[in-house]
C-alpha positions as CSV (number, residue, x, y, z in Angstrom):
1,T,-0.1,0.0,0.0
2,N,1.3,3.8,-0.5
3,I,1.4,5.8,2.6
4,G,1.8,9.6,1.0
5,S,5.2,8.7,-0.9
6,I,6.3,5.8,1.0
7,L,5.2,2.4,-0.2
8,A,5.0,-0.4,2.3
9,S,5.2,-4.1,0.5
10,V,5.3,-7.3,1.8
11,N,7.8,-10.6,0.7
12,P,5.1,-13.2,-0.9
13,Y,8.3,-15.6,-0.9
14,K,7.2,-16.8,-4.4
15,P,7.1,-15.2,-7.7
16,I,4.0,-13.7,-8.7
17,A,3.2,-14.0,-12.7
18,G,4.1,-10.7,-14.8
19,L,4.5,-8.6,-11.3
20,Y,7.6,-7.5,-12.6
21,S,7.4,-8.2,-16.2
22,V,8.5,-5.5,-19.2
23,D,5.1,-4.7,-19.9
24,A,4.2,-3.7,-15.9
25,I,7.6,-1.6,-16.5
26,D,5.9,0.1,-19.7
27,L,2.6,0.8,-17.9
28,Y,3.8,2.2,-14.4
29,R,6.0,4.7,-16.3
30,Q,3.4,6.0,-18.3
31,H,1.7,7.0,-15.0
32,R,2.1,8.9,-12.1
33,L,2.3,8.0,-8.3
34,G,-1.2,6.8,-6.8
35,E,-2.7,6.8,-10.4
36,L,-2.3,3.0,-10.4
37,P,-2.3,0.3,-7.7
38,P,1.1,0.5,-5.5
39,H,3.7,-1.1,-7.3
40,I,7.7,-0.5,-6.5
41,F,7.9,0.6,-10.1
42,A,5.5,3.5,-9.3
43,T,7.8,4.4,-6.4
44,A,10.9,4.3,-8.7
45,N,9.2,6.2,-11.7
46,E,8.4,9.0,-9.2
47,C,12.1,9.0,-8.5
48,Y,13.0,9.2,-12.1
49,R,10.5,12.0,-13.0
50,C,11.8,14.4,-9.9
51,L,15.6,13.3,-11.1
52,W,14.9,14.3,-14.5
53,K,11.9,17.0,-14.7
54,R,12.7,18.9,-11.9
55,H,16.7,18.2,-11.5
56,D,15.9,17.0,-7.9
57,S,18.3,14.7,-6.2
58,Q,16.6,11.5,-5.2
59,C,17.0,8.9,-2.6
60,V,15.5,5.8,-1.8
61,L,15.5,4.3,1.5
62,I,14.8,0.0,1.3
63,S,14.0,-1.2,4.9
64,G,13.0,-4.4,6.6
65,E,14.1,-7.3,8.3
66,S,16.0,-10.2,7.3
67,G,14.5,-12.0,4.4
68,A,12.0,-9.2,3.6
69,G,13.1,-8.8,0.4
70,K,15.4,-5.4,0.4
71,T,17.8,-6.6,-2.1
72,E,15.2,-8.0,-4.6
73,S,13.2,-4.7,-4.2
74,T,16.6,-3.1,-4.6
75,K,17.3,-5.2,-8.0
76,L,13.8,-4.0,-9.0
77,L,14.0,-0.6,-8.7
78,L,17.5,-0.7,-10.4
79,K,15.7,-2.5,-13.3
80,F,12.9,0.0,-13.6
81,L,15.4,2.9,-13.5
82,S,17.6,1.1,-16.6
83,A,14.6,0.7,-18.4
84,M,13.9,3.9,-18.0
85,S,17.2,5.3,-19.0
86,Q,17.1,3.1,-22.4
87,T,14.0,4.3,-23.5
88,S,15.0,8.2,-23.1
89,L,17.5,7.3,-25.1
90,G,15.4,6.3,-27.9
91,A,15.7,2.4,-27.3
92,P,12.6,0.2,-27.8
93,V,10.8,-0.6,-24.8
94,S,11.7,-4.3,-25.5
95,E,15.7,-3.6,-25.5
96,K,15.9,-2.8,-21.7
97,S,19.3,-4.7,-20.9
98,T,22.4,-3.2,-21.3
99,H,25.9,-4.0,-20.0
100,V,25.6,-1.2,-17.5
101,E,22.0,-2.6,-16.3
102,E,23.8,-5.9,-16.1
103,A,26.6,-4.7,-14.0
104,I,24.6,-2.8,-11.6
105,L,22.0,-5.7,-10.9
106,E,25.3,-8.5,-10.4
107,S,26.6,-5.7,-7.9
């Protein structure tokens, strides 16, 4: 759920089909925070918009207990931001993976 600009999420401990797909990235990149159901991509999109549209520095705090999904959430946030940066460079939505993205996600 969204709590203002804060996203509270629960680790389902199992994959949910389509939840973090390229289609989900494309959907959330087209909407502002609060227009669609709460999602980590909505939070990432808000950061991206603030960074590039308003030139405001951004920070995302991901917190939780051990096993809560912090690392996975970080990977998803970086996946979205990488996809957005590729889209802004004119790359098709289907071509989101780059060497930079792979290096970041591996770190």
